[in-house]
VMD Tcl script that builds the backbone (N, CA, C; Angstrom):
set m [mol new atoms 519]
animate dup $m
set s [atomselect $m all]
$s set {name element resname resid chain x y z} {
  {N N MET 1 A -14.050 -117.175 215.291}
  {CA C MET 1 A -13.874 -115.830 214.866}
  {C C MET 1 A -14.999 -115.016 215.387}
  {N N LEU 2 A -14.756 -113.779 215.708}
  {CA C LEU 2 A -15.839 -112.949 216.218}
  {C C LEU 2 A -16.904 -112.764 215.315}
  {N N GLN 3 A -18.016 -112.439 215.779}
  {CA C GLN 3 A -19.300 -112.045 214.892}
  {C C GLN 3 A -19.569 -110.549 215.226}
  {N N TYR 4 A -19.964 -109.909 214.386}
  {CA C TYR 4 A -20.388 -108.395 214.591}
  {C C TYR 4 A -21.926 -108.341 214.380}
  {N N ASN 5 A -22.550 -107.447 215.182}
  {CA C ASN 5 A -23.885 -107.141 214.911}
  {C C ASN 5 A -24.318 -105.998 213.946}
  {N N ASN 6 A -23.329 -105.233 213.843}
  {CA C ASN 6 A -23.475 -103.949 212.834}
  {C C ASN 6 A -22.240 -103.343 212.487}
  {N N GLN 7 A -22.389 -102.293 211.643}
  {CA C GLN 7 A -21.128 -101.659 211.209}
  {C C GLN 7 A -20.271 -100.992 212.328}
  {N N ALA 8 A -21.050 -100.297 213.235}
  {CA C ALA 8 A -20.392 -99.606 214.248}
  {C C ALA 8 A -19.651 -100.513 215.227}
  {N N GLU 9 A -20.206 -101.714 215.425}
  {CA C GLU 9 A -19.434 -102.804 216.226}
  {C C GLU 9 A -18.145 -103.140 215.610}
  {N N LEU 10 A -18.085 -103.313 214.349}
  {CA C LEU 10 A -16.907 -103.693 213.526}
  {C C LEU 10 A -15.887 -102.632 213.591}
  {N N VAL 11 A -16.429 -101.323 213.343}
  {CA C VAL 11 A -15.427 -100.167 213.422}
  {C C VAL 11 A -14.890 -100.064 214.850}
  {N N GLU 12 A -15.688 -100.251 215.736}
  {CA C GLU 12 A -15.189 -100.183 217.221}
  {C C GLU 12 A -14.147 -101.252 217.508}
  {N N LYS 13 A -14.169 -102.387 216.929}
  {CA C LYS 13 A -13.187 -103.429 217.128}
  {C C LYS 13 A -11.953 -103.148 216.425}
  {N N ILE 14 A -12.121 -102.708 215.220}
  {CA C ILE 14 A -11.017 -102.267 214.483}
  {C C ILE 14 A -10.083 -101.117 215.245}
  {N N LYS 15 A -10.850 -100.301 215.625}
  {CA C LYS 15 A -10.223 -99.062 216.246}
  {C C LYS 15 A -9.456 -99.503 217.628}
  {N N PHE 16 A -10.264 -100.344 218.350}
  {CA C PHE 16 A -9.591 -100.873 219.639}
  {C C PHE 16 A -8.364 -101.714 219.279}
  {N N SER 17 A -8.510 -102.691 218.458}
  {CA C SER 17 A -7.325 -103.545 218.128}
  {C C SER 17 A -6.126 -102.716 217.493}
  {N N TYR 18 A -6.520 -101.859 216.654}
  {CA C TYR 18 A -5.460 -101.074 216.098}
  {C C TYR 18 A -4.793 -100.136 216.956}
  {N N SER 19 A -5.515 -99.451 217.986}
  {CA C SER 19 A -4.917 -98.691 218.954}
  {C C SER 19 A -3.951 -99.416 219.794}
  {N N ARG 20 A -4.294 -100.579 220.187}
  {CA C ARG 20 A -3.384 -101.439 221.127}
  {C C ARG 20 A -2.200 -101.856 220.252}
  {N N PHE 21 A -2.328 -102.131 219.029}
  {CA C PHE 21 A -1.174 -102.511 218.014}
  {C C PHE 21 A -0.211 -101.254 217.910}
  {N N ILE 22 A -0.800 -100.242 217.522}
  {CA C ILE 22 A 0.001 -99.091 217.024}
  {C C ILE 22 A 0.730 -98.422 218.235}
  {N N ASN 23 A 0.098 -98.344 219.434}
  {CA C ASN 23 A 0.785 -97.806 220.524}
  {C C ASN 23 A 1.966 -98.555 221.002}
  {N N GLU 24 A 2.176 -99.839 220.540}
  {CA C GLU 24 A 3.412 -100.563 220.962}
  {C C GLU 24 A 4.636 -99.945 220.307}
  {N N PHE 25 A 4.398 -99.098 219.317}
  {CA C PHE 25 A 5.449 -98.490 218.458}
  {C C PHE 25 A 5.868 -97.189 219.010}
  {N N ASN 26 A 5.294 -96.662 219.920}
  {CA C ASN 26 A 5.548 -95.411 220.686}
  {C C ASN 26 A 7.004 -95.185 221.056}
  {N N ASP 27 A 7.711 -96.399 221.506}
  {CA C ASP 27 A 8.880 -96.231 222.064}
  {C C ASP 27 A 10.089 -96.922 221.237}
  {N N ILE 28 A 9.668 -97.257 219.928}
  {CA C ILE 28 A 10.694 -97.774 219.009}
  {C C ILE 28 A 11.310 -96.600 218.310}
  {N N SER 29 A 12.604 -96.523 218.214}
  {CA C SER 29 A 13.211 -95.428 217.469}
  {C C SER 29 A 13.543 -95.765 216.023}
  {N N GLU 30 A 13.721 -94.777 215.219}
  {CA C GLU 30 A 14.102 -95.044 213.879}
  {C C GLU 30 A 15.303 -95.895 213.602}
  {N N ASP 31 A 16.269 -95.885 214.485}
  {CA C ASP 31 A 17.485 -96.718 214.282}
  {C C ASP 31 A 17.157 -98.105 214.624}
  {N N GLN 32 A 16.016 -98.490 215.196}
  {CA C GLN 32 A 15.655 -99.719 215.533}
  {C C GLN 32 A 14.700 -100.409 214.588}
  {N N ARG 33 A 14.117 -99.584 213.579}
  {CA C ARG 33 A 13.071 -99.928 212.732}
  {C C ARG 33 A 13.357 -101.185 211.905}
  {N N ASN 34 A 14.605 -101.408 211.491}
  {CA C ASN 34 A 15.049 -102.435 210.600}
  {C C ASN 34 A 15.662 -103.575 211.296}
  {N N VAL 35 A 15.773 -103.742 212.520}
  {CA C VAL 35 A 16.337 -104.718 213.289}
  {C C VAL 35 A 15.544 -106.027 213.282}
  {N N LEU 36 A 16.112 -106.996 212.631}
  {CA C LEU 36 A 15.423 -108.376 212.490}
  {C C LEU 36 A 15.888 -109.239 213.728}
  {N N LEU 37 A 14.996 -109.773 214.560}
  {CA C LEU 37 A 15.297 -110.684 215.525}
  {C C LEU 37 A 14.703 -112.027 215.018}
  {N N VAL 38 A 15.515 -113.075 214.923}
  {CA C VAL 38 A 15.030 -114.208 214.239}
  {C C VAL 38 A 13.782 -114.810 214.986}
  {N N SER 39 A 13.752 -114.921 216.170}
  {CA C SER 39 A 12.645 -115.484 216.875}
  {C C SER 39 A 11.280 -114.674 216.653}
  {N N VAL 40 A 11.373 -113.475 216.106}
  {CA C VAL 40 A 10.151 -112.637 215.956}
  {C C VAL 40 A 9.744 -112.774 214.370}
  {N N ASP 41 A 10.765 -112.833 213.492}
  {CA C ASP 41 A 10.602 -113.053 212.180}
  {C C ASP 41 A 10.207 -111.772 211.370}
  {N N ARG 42 A 9.890 -110.706 211.874}
  {CA C ARG 42 A 9.779 -109.456 211.170}
  {C C ARG 42 A 10.457 -108.198 211.927}
  {N N THR 43 A 10.862 -107.282 211.180}
  {CA C THR 43 A 11.176 -106.055 211.845}
  {C C THR 43 A 10.130 -105.227 212.197}
  {N N PRO 44 A 10.228 -104.152 213.005}
  {CA C PRO 44 A 9.024 -103.305 213.223}
  {C C PRO 44 A 8.499 -102.627 211.995}
  {N N SER 45 A 9.523 -102.225 211.075}
  {CA C SER 45 A 9.027 -101.658 209.802}
  {C C SER 45 A 8.266 -102.658 208.902}
  {N N GLN 46 A 8.787 -103.885 209.010}
  {CA C GLN 46 A 8.067 -104.916 208.230}
  {C C GLN 46 A 6.583 -105.168 208.747}
  {N N MET 47 A 6.516 -105.015 210.085}
  {CA C MET 47 A 5.137 -105.257 210.660}
  {C C MET 47 A 4.216 -104.202 210.236}
  {N N LEU 48 A 4.663 -102.941 210.167}
  {CA C LEU 48 A 3.854 -101.849 209.738}
  {C C LEU 48 A 3.587 -102.031 208.233}
  {N N SER 49 A 4.670 -102.334 207.375}
  {CA C SER 49 A 4.417 -102.505 205.929}
  {C C SER 49 A 3.496 -103.581 205.705}
  {N N TYR 50 A 3.338 -104.583 206.398}
  {CA C TYR 50 A 2.434 -105.701 206.183}
  {C C TYR 50 A 0.923 -105.178 206.393}
  {N N GLN 51 A 0.771 -104.446 207.500}
  {CA C GLN 51 A -0.528 -103.876 207.745}
  {C C GLN 51 A -0.906 -102.797 206.557}
  {N N LEU 52 A 0.061 -102.037 206.212}
  {CA C LEU 52 A -0.218 -100.991 205.234}
  {C C LEU 52 A -0.547 -101.712 203.886}
  {N N GLY 53 A 0.235 -102.843 203.503}
  {CA C GLY 53 A -0.102 -103.643 202.309}
  {C C GLY 53 A -1.503 -104.261 202.237}
  {N N TRP 54 A -1.885 -104.869 203.303}
  {CA C TRP 54 A -3.283 -105.477 203.185}
  {C C TRP 54 A -4.254 -104.525 203.301}
  {N N GLY 55 A -4.169 -103.559 204.147}
  {CA C GLY 55 A -5.219 -102.448 204.166}
  {C C GLY 55 A -5.419 -101.726 202.773}
  {N N THR 56 A -4.318 -101.486 202.151}
  {CA C THR 56 A -4.248 -100.838 200.878}
  {C C THR 56 A -4.935 -101.752 199.893}
  {N N LEU 57 A -4.587 -102.994 199.808}
  {CA C LEU 57 A -5.185 -103.973 198.890}
  {C C LEU 57 A -6.724 -104.102 199.112}
  {N N LEU 58 A -7.201 -104.137 200.338}
  {CA C LEU 58 A -8.562 -104.198 200.678}
  {C C LEU 58 A -9.391 -103.042 200.030}
  {N N LEU 59 A -8.882 -101.872 200.220}
  {CA C LEU 59 A -9.477 -100.716 199.678}
  {C C LEU 59 A -9.446 -100.697 198.132}
  {N N SER 60 A -8.184 -101.076 197.660}
  {CA C SER 60 A -8.137 -101.094 196.136}
  {C C SER 60 A -9.137 -102.035 195.599}
  {N N TRP 61 A -9.364 -103.271 196.144}
  {CA C TRP 61 A -10.304 -104.192 195.578}
  {C C TRP 61 A -11.717 -103.508 195.476}
  {N N GLU 62 A -12.113 -102.813 196.489}
  {CA C GLU 62 A -13.341 -102.201 196.513}
  {C C GLU 62 A -13.390 -101.191 195.356}
  {N N GLN 63 A -12.350 -100.347 195.372}
  {CA C GLN 63 A -12.278 -99.229 194.357}
  {C C GLN 63 A -12.348 -99.771 192.909}
  {N N GLN 64 A -11.443 -100.739 192.678}
  {CA C GLN 64 A -11.496 -101.423 191.321}
  {C C GLN 64 A -12.873 -101.922 190.907}
  {N N GLU 65 A -13.559 -102.523 191.800}
  {CA C GLU 65 A -14.848 -103.006 191.502}
  {C C GLU 65 A -15.827 -101.994 191.323}
  {N N LYS 66 A -15.707 -100.811 192.013}
  {CA C LYS 66 A -16.732 -99.787 191.843}
  {C C LYS 66 A -16.513 -99.056 190.556}
  {N N THR 67 A -15.191 -99.162 189.971}
  {CA C THR 67 A -14.963 -98.590 188.710}
  {C C THR 67 A -15.196 -99.514 187.489}
  {N N GLY 68 A -15.690 -100.660 187.860}
  {CA C GLY 68 A -16.037 -101.558 186.773}
  {C C GLY 68 A -14.904 -102.552 186.354}
  {N N LYS 69 A -13.733 -102.518 187.023}
  {CA C LYS 69 A -12.530 -103.391 186.767}
  {C C LYS 69 A -12.849 -104.820 187.374}
  {N N THR 70 A -12.283 -105.752 186.667}
  {CA C THR 70 A -12.233 -107.014 187.237}
  {C C THR 70 A -11.021 -107.153 188.296}
  {N N VAL 71 A -11.335 -107.572 189.438}
  {CA C VAL 71 A -10.394 -107.578 190.540}
  {C C VAL 71 A -9.782 -109.035 190.522}
  {N N ILE 72 A -8.511 -109.103 190.573}
  {CA C ILE 72 A -7.715 -110.263 190.751}
  {C C ILE 72 A -7.203 -110.201 192.188}
  {N N THR 73 A -7.590 -111.114 193.028}
  {CA C THR 73 A -7.083 -111.123 194.430}
  {C C THR 73 A -6.123 -112.290 194.525}
  {N N PRO 74 A -4.991 -112.074 195.263}
  {CA C PRO 74 A -4.638 -110.806 195.987}
  {C C PRO 74 A -4.177 -109.708 195.066}
  {N N THR 75 A -3.376 -109.964 194.002}
  {CA C THR 75 A -3.036 -109.062 193.047}
  {C C THR 75 A -2.839 -109.785 191.837}
  {N N PRO 76 A -2.740 -109.002 190.484}
  {CA C PRO 76 A -2.473 -109.765 189.304}
  {C C PRO 76 A -1.081 -110.419 189.398}
  {N N ASP 77 A -0.162 -109.808 190.159}
  {CA C ASP 77 A 1.199 -110.347 190.149}
  {C C ASP 77 A 1.476 -111.395 191.143}
  {N N PHE 78 A 0.604 -111.667 192.110}
  {CA C PHE 78 A 0.692 -112.635 193.097}
  {C C PHE 78 A -0.444 -113.409 193.349}
  {N N LYS 79 A -0.392 -114.719 193.376}
  {CA C LYS 79 A -1.489 -115.639 193.655}
  {C C LYS 79 A -1.386 -115.915 195.176}
  {N N TRP 80 A -2.585 -116.617 195.600}
  {CA C TRP 80 A -2.689 -116.977 197.148}
  {C C TRP 80 A -1.601 -117.846 197.499}
  {N N ASN 81 A -0.981 -118.593 196.595}
  {CA C ASN 81 A 0.050 -119.588 197.016}
  {C C ASN 81 A 1.429 -119.022 197.067}
  {N N ASN 82 A 1.480 -117.644 196.851}
  {CA C ASN 82 A 2.834 -116.900 196.776}
  {C C ASN 82 A 2.697 -115.630 197.748}
  {N N LEU 83 A 2.202 -115.769 199.030}
  {CA C LEU 83 A 1.943 -114.703 199.852}
  {C C LEU 83 A 3.314 -114.154 200.343}
  {N N GLY 84 A 4.269 -115.061 200.463}
  {CA C GLY 84 A 5.637 -114.529 200.867}
  {C C GLY 84 A 6.104 -113.605 199.909}
  {N N GLY 85 A 5.962 -113.783 198.634}
  {CA C GLY 85 A 6.388 -112.807 197.560}
  {C C GLY 85 A 5.561 -111.580 197.689}
  {N N LEU 86 A 4.277 -111.527 197.968}
  {CA C LEU 86 A 3.357 -110.445 198.332}
  {C C LEU 86 A 3.923 -109.625 199.507}
  {N N TYR 87 A 4.309 -110.348 200.528}
  {CA C TYR 87 A 4.815 -109.597 201.707}
  {C C TYR 87 A 5.989 -108.871 201.341}
  {N N GLN 88 A 7.013 -109.577 200.589}
  {CA C GLN 88 A 8.142 -108.822 200.163}
  {C C GLN 88 A 7.863 -107.623 199.464}
  {N N GLN 89 A 6.880 -107.573 198.596}
  {CA C GLN 89 A 6.429 -106.438 197.836}
  {C C GLN 89 A 5.855 -105.340 198.782}
  {N N PHE 90 A 5.140 -105.806 199.902}
  {CA C PHE 90 A 4.759 -104.779 200.866}
  {C C PHE 90 A 5.916 -104.027 201.454}
  {N N TYR 91 A 7.017 -104.852 201.887}
  {CA C TYR 91 A 8.159 -104.355 202.433}
  {C C TYR 91 A 8.826 -103.482 201.576}
  {N N ASN 92 A 8.973 -103.768 200.247}
  {CA C ASN 92 A 9.477 -102.883 199.307}
  {C C ASN 92 A 8.725 -101.550 199.003}
  {N N ASP 93 A 7.345 -101.719 199.062}
  {CA C ASP 93 A 6.471 -100.595 198.871}
  {C C ASP 93 A 6.455 -99.627 199.929}
  {N N PHE 94 A 6.614 -100.012 201.171}
  {CA C PHE 94 A 6.294 -99.249 202.314}
  {C C PHE 94 A 7.548 -99.152 203.312}
  {N N GLY 95 A 8.444 -100.070 203.051}
  {CA C GLY 95 A 9.591 -100.178 204.104}
  {C C GLY 95 A 10.583 -99.080 204.192}
  {N N GLU 96 A 10.660 -98.368 203.029}
  {CA C GLU 96 A 11.661 -97.306 203.066}
  {C C GLU 96 A 11.188 -96.113 203.760}
  {N N GLN 97 A 9.990 -95.953 204.081}
  {CA C GLN 97 A 9.428 -94.865 204.921}
  {C C GLN 97 A 9.996 -94.963 206.252}
  {N N SER 98 A 10.051 -93.781 206.882}
  {CA C SER 98 A 10.256 -93.773 208.376}
  {C C SER 98 A 9.264 -94.392 209.146}
  {N N LEU 99 A 9.458 -94.716 210.392}
  {CA C LEU 99 A 8.442 -95.362 211.334}
  {C C LEU 99 A 7.247 -94.308 211.472}
  {N N ILE 100 A 7.622 -93.010 211.548}
  {CA C ILE 100 A 6.659 -91.954 211.722}
  {C C ILE 100 A 5.743 -91.881 210.403}
  {N N ALA 101 A 6.412 -91.997 209.285}
  {CA C ALA 101 A 5.585 -91.877 208.045}
  {C C ALA 101 A 4.665 -93.168 207.973}
  {N N GLN 102 A 5.177 -94.307 208.270}
  {CA C GLN 102 A 4.310 -95.521 208.168}
  {C C GLN 102 A 3.187 -95.385 209.118}
  {N N ARG 103 A 3.371 -94.948 210.382}
  {CA C ARG 103 A 2.422 -94.880 211.244}
  {C C ARG 103 A 1.315 -93.818 210.787}
  {N N GLU 104 A 1.771 -92.744 210.339}
  {CA C GLU 104 A 0.824 -91.693 209.821}
  {C C GLU 104 A -0.061 -92.204 208.677}
  {N N GLN 105 A 0.552 -93.040 207.774}
  {CA C GLN 105 A -0.030 -93.506 206.703}
  {C C GLN 105 A -1.076 -94.614 207.231}
  {N N LEU 106 A -0.678 -95.343 208.135}
  {CA C LEU 106 A -1.480 -96.526 208.620}
  {C C LEU 106 A -2.661 -95.837 209.365}
  {N N ASN 107 A -2.426 -94.749 210.065}
  {CA C ASN 107 A -3.614 -94.087 210.764}
  {C C ASN 107 A -4.602 -93.647 209.754}
  {N N TYR 108 A -4.085 -93.085 208.765}
  {CA C TYR 108 A -5.067 -92.684 207.686}
  {C C TYR 108 A -5.822 -93.759 207.043}
  {N N LEU 109 A -5.056 -94.776 206.753}
  {CA C LEU 109 A -5.698 -96.008 206.041}
  {C C LEU 109 A -6.754 -96.687 206.848}
  {N N VAL 110 A -6.407 -96.798 208.124}
  {CA C VAL 110 A -7.462 -97.393 209.110}
  {C C VAL 110 A -8.640 -96.515 209.184}
  {N N GLN 111 A -8.476 -95.239 209.026}
  {CA C GLN 111 A -9.750 -94.301 209.053}
  {C C GLN 111 A -10.463 -94.487 207.869}
  {N N GLN 112 A -9.775 -94.636 206.682}
  {CA C GLN 112 A -10.370 -94.856 205.456}
  {C C GLN 112 A -11.275 -96.193 205.507}
  {N N VAL 113 A -10.752 -97.256 206.013}
  {CA C VAL 113 A -11.391 -98.345 206.116}
  {C C VAL 113 A -12.684 -98.313 206.937}
  {N N CYS 114 A -12.534 -97.626 208.097}
  {CA C CYS 114 A -13.690 -97.447 208.966}
  {C C CYS 114 A -14.676 -96.557 208.365}
  {N N ASP 115 A -14.341 -95.596 207.806}
  {CA C ASP 115 A -15.252 -94.615 206.927}
  {C C ASP 115 A -16.037 -95.464 205.914}
  {N N TRP 116 A -15.316 -96.406 205.112}
  {CA C TRP 116 A -15.925 -97.192 204.120}
  {C C TRP 116 A -16.986 -98.148 204.711}
  {N N ILE 117 A -16.678 -98.778 205.796}
  {CA C ILE 117 A -17.617 -99.741 206.528}
  {C C ILE 117 A -18.892 -98.993 206.771}
  {N N LEU 118 A -18.791 -97.734 207.324}
  {CA C LEU 118 A -19.954 -96.963 207.667}
  {C C LEU 118 A -20.767 -96.675 206.484}
  {N N THR 119 A -20.310 -96.703 205.275}
  {CA C THR 119 A -21.118 -96.433 204.036}
  {C C THR 119 A -21.859 -97.648 203.600}
  {N N LEU 120 A -21.422 -98.831 204.124}
  {CA C LEU 120 A -21.977 -100.094 203.681}
  {C C LEU 120 A -23.303 -100.471 204.390}
  {N N SER 121 A -24.352 -100.903 203.623}
  {CA C SER 121 A -25.558 -101.327 204.205}
  {C C SER 121 A -25.253 -102.616 204.973}
  {N N THR 122 A -26.225 -103.062 205.797}
  {CA C THR 122 A -26.114 -104.180 206.495}
  {C C THR 122 A -26.096 -105.336 205.623}
  {N N ASP 123 A -26.865 -105.353 204.541}
  {CA C ASP 123 A -26.762 -106.546 203.522}
  {C C ASP 123 A -25.434 -106.530 202.888}
  {N N GLU 124 A -24.906 -105.334 202.534}
  {CA C GLU 124 A -23.511 -105.375 201.858}
  {C C GLU 124 A -22.525 -105.919 202.721}
  {N N LEU 125 A -22.472 -105.620 204.016}
  {CA C LEU 125 A -21.472 -105.978 205.032}
  {C C LEU 125 A -21.595 -107.392 205.462}
  {N N PHE 126 A -22.805 -107.878 205.675}
  {CA C PHE 126 A -22.967 -109.214 206.204}
  {C C PHE 126 A -23.555 -110.275 205.211}
  {N N GLY 127 A -23.943 -109.915 204.076}
  {CA C GLY 127 A -24.536 -110.808 203.187}
  {C C GLY 127 A -23.413 -111.428 202.324}
  {N N LEU 128 A -23.741 -112.568 201.747}
  {CA C LEU 128 A -22.789 -113.295 200.819}
  {C C LEU 128 A -22.992 -112.605 199.391}
  {N N HIS 129 A -21.886 -112.773 198.604}
  {CA C HIS 129 A -22.030 -112.440 197.137}
  {C C HIS 129 A -22.329 -110.950 196.899}
  {N N GLN 130 A -21.774 -109.963 197.817}
  {CA C GLN 130 A -22.101 -108.650 197.768}
  {C C GLN 130 A -21.008 -108.028 196.777}
  {N N ARG 131 A -19.911 -108.552 196.686}
  {CA C ARG 131 A -18.881 -108.056 195.801}
  {C C ARG 131 A -18.188 -109.212 195.025}
  {N N ASN 132 A -17.850 -108.963 193.767}
  {CA C ASN 132 A -17.118 -110.082 193.005}
  {C C ASN 132 A -15.812 -110.419 193.641}
  {N N TRP 133 A -15.105 -109.290 194.095}
  {CA C TRP 133 A -13.750 -109.677 194.689}
  {C C TRP 133 A -13.874 -110.442 195.914}
  {N N ALA 134 A -14.986 -110.398 196.614}
  {CA C ALA 134 A -15.079 -111.216 197.785}
  {C C ALA 134 A -15.566 -112.642 197.538}
  {N N ASN 135 A -15.941 -113.068 196.332}
  {CA C ASN 135 A -16.356 -114.307 195.908}
  {C C ASN 135 A -15.144 -114.995 195.305}
  {N N ASN 136 A -13.998 -114.385 195.104}
  {CA C ASN 136 A -12.884 -115.020 194.279}
  {C C ASN 136 A -12.207 -116.262 194.929}
  {N N LYS 137 A -12.040 -116.157 196.172}
  {CA C LYS 137 A -11.325 -117.197 196.984}
  {C C LYS 137 A -12.225 -117.927 197.932}
  {N N ALA 138 A -12.464 -117.187 198.966}
  {CA C ALA 138 A -13.113 -117.917 200.085}
  {C C ALA 138 A -14.697 -117.635 200.087}
  {N N GLN 139 A -15.142 -116.817 199.273}
  {CA C GLN 139 A -16.662 -116.495 199.227}
  {C C GLN 139 A -17.158 -116.111 200.589}
  {N N TRP 140 A -16.508 -115.137 201.153}
  {CA C TRP 140 A -16.863 -114.698 202.465}
  {C C TRP 140 A -17.714 -113.266 202.363}
  {N N PRO 141 A -18.492 -112.987 203.318}
  {CA C PRO 141 A -19.069 -111.710 203.271}
  {C C PRO 141 A -18.033 -110.657 203.577}
  {N N LEU 142 A -18.310 -109.478 203.275}
  {CA C LEU 142 A -17.309 -108.394 203.389}
  {C C LEU 142 A -16.852 -108.201 204.802}
  {N N TRP 143 A -17.630 -108.348 205.766}
  {CA C TRP 143 A -17.254 -108.224 207.139}
  {C C TRP 143 A -15.982 -109.150 207.451}
  {N N LYS 144 A -16.027 -110.316 206.915}
  {CA C LYS 144 A -14.983 -111.235 207.322}
  {C C LYS 144 A -13.618 -110.890 206.610}
  {N N TRP 145 A -13.798 -110.462 205.316}
  {CA C TRP 145 A -12.520 -109.857 204.496}
  {C C TRP 145 A -11.968 -108.746 205.387}
  {N N ILE 146 A -12.744 -107.899 205.924}
  {CA C ILE 146 A -12.317 -106.800 206.551}
  {C C ILE 146 A -11.665 -107.146 207.845}
  {N N HIS 147 A -12.332 -108.039 208.616}
  {CA C HIS 147 A -11.760 -108.573 209.887}
  {C C HIS 147 A -10.520 -109.179 209.737}
  {N N ILE 148 A -10.398 -109.999 208.680}
  {CA C ILE 148 A -9.102 -110.829 208.407}
  {C C ILE 148 A -7.992 -109.842 208.001}
  {N N ASN 149 A -8.286 -108.675 207.424}
  {CA C ASN 149 A -7.172 -107.708 207.062}
  {C C ASN 149 A -7.105 -106.592 208.003}
  {N N THR 150 A -7.761 -106.548 209.128}
  {CA C THR 150 A -7.560 -105.504 210.100}
  {C C THR 150 A -7.471 -105.945 211.422}
  {N N VAL 151 A -8.632 -106.422 212.142}
  {CA C VAL 151 A -8.605 -106.726 213.468}
  {C C VAL 151 A -7.656 -107.980 213.597}
  {N N ALA 152 A -7.760 -108.965 212.850}
  {CA C ALA 152 A -6.960 -110.069 213.108}
  {C C ALA 152 A -5.484 -109.856 213.020}
  {N N PRO 153 A -4.874 -109.193 212.018}
  {CA C PRO 153 A -3.428 -108.903 212.151}
  {C C PRO 153 A -3.080 -107.898 213.142}
  {N N PHE 154 A -3.939 -106.888 213.449}
  {CA C PHE 154 A -3.578 -105.949 214.551}
  {C C PHE 154 A -3.529 -106.782 215.872}
  {N N THR 155 A -4.321 -107.714 216.153}
  {CA C THR 155 A -4.308 -108.592 217.284}
  {C C THR 155 A -3.165 -109.439 217.310}
  {N N ASN 156 A -2.965 -110.180 216.188}
  {CA C ASN 156 A -1.881 -111.128 216.159}
  {C C ASN 156 A -0.429 -110.547 216.094}
  {N N PHE 157 A -0.303 -109.316 215.560}
  {CA C PHE 157 A 1.058 -108.748 215.465}
  {C C PHE 157 A 1.325 -107.948 216.781}
  {N N ARG 158 A 0.386 -107.616 217.623}
  {CA C ARG 158 A 0.758 -107.063 218.846}
  {C C ARG 158 A 1.665 -107.745 219.802}
  {N N PRO 159 A 1.376 -109.157 219.972}
  {CA C PRO 159 A 2.420 -109.971 220.738}
  {C C PRO 159 A 3.692 -109.934 219.983}
  {N N LYS 160 A 3.697 -109.937 218.722}
  {CA C LYS 160 A 4.966 -110.046 217.977}
  {C C LYS 160 A 5.818 -108.839 218.187}
  {N N ILE 161 A 5.235 -107.635 218.256}
  {CA C ILE 161 A 5.959 -106.506 218.482}
  {C C ILE 161 A 6.458 -106.360 219.965}
  {N N ARG 162 A 5.515 -106.742 220.780}
  {CA C ARG 162 A 5.954 -106.857 222.168}
  {C C ARG 162 A 7.096 -107.707 222.511}
  {N N LYS 163 A 6.985 -108.962 221.860}
  {CA C LYS 163 A 8.269 -109.794 221.986}
  {C C LYS 163 A 9.570 -109.295 221.440}
  {N N TRP 164 A 9.297 -108.579 220.337}
  {CA C TRP 164 A 10.488 -107.925 219.609}
  {C C TRP 164 A 11.095 -106.890 220.627}
  {N N LYS 165 A 10.252 -106.165 221.187}
  {CA C LYS 165 A 10.740 -105.024 222.182}
  {C C LYS 165 A 11.491 -105.686 223.236}
  {N N LYS 166 A 10.855 -106.752 223.822}
  {CA C LYS 166 A 11.548 -107.355 224.951}
  {C C LYS 166 A 12.886 -107.992 224.764}
  {N N LEU 167 A 13.008 -108.718 223.552}
  {CA C LEU 167 A 14.166 -109.263 223.056}
  {C C LEU 167 A 15.179 -108.179 222.756}
  {N N TYR 168 A 14.782 -107.141 222.148}
  {CA C TYR 168 A 15.708 -106.008 221.730}
  {C C TYR 168 A 16.227 -105.358 223.019}
  {N N ASN 169 A 15.363 -105.161 223.944}
  {CA C ASN 169 A 15.882 -104.521 225.176}
  {C C ASN 169 A 16.797 -105.331 226.055}
  {N N ASN 170 A 16.779 -106.675 225.852}
  {CA C ASN 170 A 17.547 -107.600 226.563}
  {C C ASN 170 A 18.850 -108.002 225.756}
  {N N THR 171 A 18.942 -107.374 224.620}
  {CA C THR 171 A 20.191 -107.673 223.737}
  {C C THR 171 A 20.970 -106.411 223.675}
  {N N GLN 172 A 22.375 -106.622 223.697}
  {CA C GLN 172 A 23.238 -105.435 223.533}
  {C C GLN 172 A 23.438 -105.101 222.051}
  {N N TYR 173 A 23.199 -103.875 221.701}
  {CA C TYR 173 A 23.401 -103.458 220.279}
  {C C TYR 173 A 24.284 -102.323 220.318}
}
mol reanalyze $m
mol bondsrecalc $m
mol representation Tube
mol addrep $m
């Protein structure tokens, strides 16, 4: 996994990986948004919903802790051994939106995450045990939780959407 030297480096990597991922959606139309191709396993809308879901959760964990609430990760309704159910909830929560709306919401969400990172001290971002929610499962520093929920899926989903487009364009609909 990548290591970051400071807040700005993490923000730069998020923006870079996000830009590459989101630009793949420029030539996908609304009538294509829910087409499931078995060898890809998610529709374009589901890929965006997944990103929206994790980004929203990440920021909600931070907000809940700031307000003194006990944070249950990933959510009170879903445990770590039921991520499939959580993903379905993401699809339900965000999947009815248009691709344009999903993209706009994700643009805003990524900017919120980047803005939040820049408010964190070096100790908060890179030190252990800086947030109770970050100690729940893996006991990672915040940067790693942020990376796993931004850079990693943006990077990993880019080949998926590229494969989806290639297969879709080679199939008659």
